[in-house]
VOPAGU-2260 file (C-alpha; in pm, 1 decimal, decimal comma):
REM VOPAGU-2260
SITE   aa  ch    i         X         Y         Z
SITE  ARG   A    0    6542,3   11936,5   10432,3
SITE  MET   A    1    6806,6   11856,4   10590,9
SITE  SER   A    2    7196,8   12009,6   10515,7
SITE  GLN   A    3    7447,4   11793,5   10432,8
SITE  HIS   A    4    7717,5   12009,1   10546,6
SITE  LEU   A    5    7918,4   12012,1   10901,8
SITE  ILE   A    6    8017,0   12262,8   11029,3
SITE  VAL   A    7    8261,2   12332,7   11298,1
SITE  LYS   A    8    8259,5   12591,4   11502,5
SITE  LYS   A    9    8592,3   12524,1   11713,7
SITE  VAL   A   10    8832,9   12303,4   11729,1
SITE  THR   A   11    8967,3   12204,2   12016,0
SITE  PRO   A   12    9309,2   12168,4   12128,6
SITE  GLU   A   13    9287,1   11750,2   12099,8
SITE  VAL   A   14    9142,5   11755,9   11792,3
SITE  GLU   A   15    9421,1   11991,6   11647,8
SITE  ALA   A   16    9705,7   11795,6   11843,9
SITE  GLN   A   17    9571,1   11477,7   11624,1
SITE  LEU   A   18    9491,1   11638,0   11312,6
SITE  SER   A   19    9874,0   11804,1   11334,6
SITE  GLU   A   20   10028,7   11425,6   11391,0
SITE  TRP   A   21    9782,7   11264,7   11156,6
SITE  SER   A   22    9911,9   11538,8   10867,3
SITE  HIS   A   23   10317,3   11424,8   10988,7
SITE  GLN   A   24   10238,0   11027,1   11004,7
SITE  LYS   A   25   10073,4   11103,5   10633,9
SITE  SER   A   26   10397,5   11294,0   10557,7
SITE  VAL   A   27   10658,6   11053,4   10661,1
SITE  LEU   A   28   10497,5   10766,4   10479,0
SITE  ALA   A   29   10468,4   10918,1   10187,0
SITE  GLN   A   30   10886,8   11016,6   10210,7
SITE  ILE   A   31   10934,8   10659,6   10304,5
SITE  GLY   A   32   10734,7   10437,0   10127,5
SITE  PRO   A   33   10960,7   10468,4    9752,4
SITE  ARG   A   34   11245,0   10286,4    9987,2
SITE  ILE   A   35   10999,8   10109,3   10161,6
SITE  ILE   A   36   10871,3    9919,3    9824,0
SITE  ARG   A   37   11279,3    9964,2    9679,7
SITE  ASP   A   38   11423,8    9746,2    9996,2
SITE  TYR   A   39   11183,8    9569,1   10131,6
SITE  SER   A   40   10926,6    9404,2    9886,3
SITE  THR   A   41   10891,3    9159,0    9658,0
SITE  THR   A   42   10740,6    9139,9    9326,4
SITE  ILE   A   43   10496,5    8804,2    9237,2
SITE  ASN   A   44   10287,9    8809,2    8950,8
SITE  GLY   A   45   10267,0    9174,7    8937,1
SITE  ARG   A   46   10175,3    9240,6    9232,7
SITE  VAL   A   47   10382,6    9451,8    9508,7
SITE  TYR   A   48   10448,5    9280,3    9887,2
SITE  ILE   A   49   10570,6    9366,6   10145,5
SITE  HIS   A   50   10858,5    9238,7   10369,3
SITE  VAL   A   51   10738,3    9212,6   10747,6
SITE  ALA   A   52   11070,0    9462,3   10844,9
SITE  GLY   A   53   10904,9    9741,5   10596,6
SITE  ALA   A   54   10512,7    9657,5   10707,1
SITE  THR   A   55   10737,8    9716,2   11072,0
SITE  MET   A   56   10837,4   10064,5   10984,5
SITE  VAL   A   57   10455,4   10116,7   10871,0
SITE  ALA   A   58   10373,9   10058,0   11198,7
SITE  ALA   A   59   10640,0   10297,7   11383,7
SITE  VAL   A   60   10533,5   10543,3   11177,9
SITE  PHE   A   61   10173,9   10563,6   11336,0
SITE  GLY   A   62   10354,2   10488,9   11674,6
SITE  PHE   A   63   10314,9   10153,9   11685,7
SITE  SER   A   64   10541,2    9829,8   11732,9
SITE  VAL   A   65   10507,6    9478,3   11690,9
SITE  ARG   A   66   10636,7    9222,8   11990,8
SITE  GLU   A   67   10691,3    8852,4   11969,1
SITE  LYS   A   68   10395,6    8728,5   12256,2
SITE  SER   A   69   10461,6    8380,7   12268,3
SITE  ASN   A   70   10637,8    8096,5   12083,5
SITE  LYS   A   71   10691,4    7702,6   12121,0
SITE  ARG   A   72   10709,4    7359,9   11945,3
SITE  ILE   A   73   10403,6    7152,2   11865,3
SITE  ASP   A   74   10231,5    6882,4   11717,6
SITE  VAL   A   75    9987,9    6876,2   11501,1
SITE  ASP   A   76    9839,5    6525,8   11382,7
SITE  GLY   A   77   10178,4    6373,7   11445,0
SITE  VAL   A   78   10368,7    6639,9   11250,7
SITE  GLY   A   79   10605,4    6885,8   11468,8
SITE  GLY   A   80   10692,2    7230,9   11422,9
SITE  TRP   A   81   10635,2    7593,6   11577,1
SITE  GLU   A   82   10410,1    7827,3   11639,8
SITE  ALA   A   83   10439,1    8181,3   11777,3
SITE  VAL   A   84   10196,6    8501,4   11849,6
SITE  CYS   A   85   10283,3    8861,1   11769,3
SITE  GLU   A   86   10109,2    9119,4   11916,1
SITE  ILE   A   87   10074,3    9503,7   11761,8
SITE  THR   A   88   10156,0    9729,2   12067,2
SITE  ARG   A   89   10109,9   10118,6   12137,1
SITE  ASP   A   90   10257,5   10233,6   12446,3
SITE  GLY   A   91   10245,9    9918,9   12583,5
SITE  VAL   A   92    9923,3    9775,3   12519,0
SITE  SER   A   93    9846,9    9504,2   12270,0
SITE  VAL   A   94    9621,1    9652,2   12003,0
SITE  GLY   A   95    9601,5    9318,1   11767,5
SITE  ARG   A   96    9757,0    9025,3   11725,7
SITE  GLY   A   97    9885,1    8729,9   11470,8
SITE  SER   A   98    9981,7    8341,0   11467,1
SITE  GLY   A   99   10198,2    8172,1   11227,1
SITE  LEU   A  100   10340,1    7807,3   11187,9
SITE  VAL   A  101   10642,7    7674,6   11023,8
SITE  MET   A  102   10577,1    7299,5   11017,9
SITE  ASP   A  103   10861,1    7028,2   10982,9
SITE  ASP   A  104   10677,3    6864,7   10653,9
SITE  GLU   A  105   10703,7    7217,7   10453,2
SITE  LYS   A  106   10926,9    7153,9   10177,1
SITE  MET   A  107   11155,2    7444,0   10247,8
SITE  TRP   A  108   11172,7    7428,8   10612,3
SITE  SER   A  109   11223,1    7017,6   10660,2
SITE  THR   A  110   11617,9    7025,4   10650,6
SITE  ARG   A  111   11680,1    7367,5   10826,0
SITE  PRO   A  112   11734,5    7387,9   11234,4
SITE  GLN   A  113   11493,6    7441,7   11465,2
SITE  PHE   A  114   11624,1    7770,5   11539,1
SITE  ALA   A  115   11564,1    7871,7   11207,7
SITE  ARG   A  116   11198,5    7743,6   11214,8
SITE  ARG   A  117   11146,6    7889,8   11527,9
SITE  ALA   A  118   11239,7    8252,6   11384,7
SITE  MET   A  119   11044,1    8213,3   11046,5
SITE  ALA   A  120   10695,9    8112,0   11290,4
SITE  SER   A  121   10790,3    8423,5   11437,0
SITE  THR   A  122   10820,7    8642,2   11136,4
SITE  ARG   A  123   10493,4    8480,9   11016,4
SITE  ALA   A  124   10309,2    8588,9   11313,0
SITE  ALA   A  125   10426,2    8941,3   11240,7
SITE  GLY   A  126   10349,4    8947,7   10903,8
SITE  ARG   A  127    9992,8    8846,1   11016,7
SITE  ALA   A  128    9954,1    9092,8   11288,2
SITE  LEU   A  129   10077,9    9361,2   11113,2
SITE  ARG   A  130    9854,0    9264,1   10795,3
SITE  LEU   A  131    9519,1    9188,2   11057,2
SITE  PHE   A  132    9631,4    9591,3   11175,8
SITE  PHE   A  133    9748,7    9802,0   10873,9
SITE  GLY   A  134    9691,2    9605,7   10572,1
SITE  HIS   A  135    9447,0    9832,4   10479,1
SITE  MET   A  136    9720,7   10112,0   10482,4
SITE  LEU   A  137    9991,2    9899,2   10282,7
SITE  PRO   A  138    9846,0    9972,1    9949,7
SITE  MET   A  139    9861,1   10344,1   10037,9
SITE  LEU   A  140   10226,1   10274,1    9947,6
SITE  GLY   A  141   10211,6   10261,1    9603,9
SITE  ASP   A  142   10016,0   10144,7    9283,1
SITE  LYS   A  143    9986,4    9721,7    9287,6
SITE  VAL   A  144   10105,7    9678,6    9669,3
SITE  ALA   A  145    9901,8    9413,6    9843,4
SITE  SER   A  146    9769,3    9406,2   10160,4
SITE  THR   A  147    9911,7    9109,3   10255,2
SITE  THR   A  148   10346,4    9075,2   10349,1
SITE  VAL   A  149   10512,1    8863,6   10190,0
SITE  GLU   A  150   10567,3    8603,9   10428,5
SITE  GLU   A  151   10256,6    8505,5   10383,2
SITE  MET   A  152   10230,5    8416,0   10047,0
SITE  PRO   A  153   10312,5    8084,8    9920,6
SITE  ASN   A  154   10620,2    7939,6    9868,2
SITE  GLU   A  155   10639,0    7875,2    9493,0
SITE  GLU   A  156   10893,2    7590,2    9554,5
SITE  GLU   A  157   10650,8    7383,5    9774,1
């Protein structure tokens, strides 16, 4: 009969360093989690949605950052808009990405200046990239915390 126990006879310095880093990250996340929920979230129908700024803090705890890769004016079936792509990086290396759109026919955005629409496309792209890469970690911040950033949620005014 095969044993279901794993016996580690020797932990290499690399593994020990990684375990120490993970322990530190978990500790930092536990410390900043309540602040992220308090200052960087919105509750919708009983679920807590973290803002992109809060999700960016979570990424930073683990050594990742978000950067805009591209942002351009687009046309989809005669409707103009902005499309942005953001990526998650670590040590300058891209490890994930997401895209976001703001279209000129969106009720909330149709009267806002172009620079604001362009910026929101980038924010949505960052939110998408963060959700795709870190979404499984956001619920660890607390009860009822969703894996989706608030910027990805449909606007109830539309």
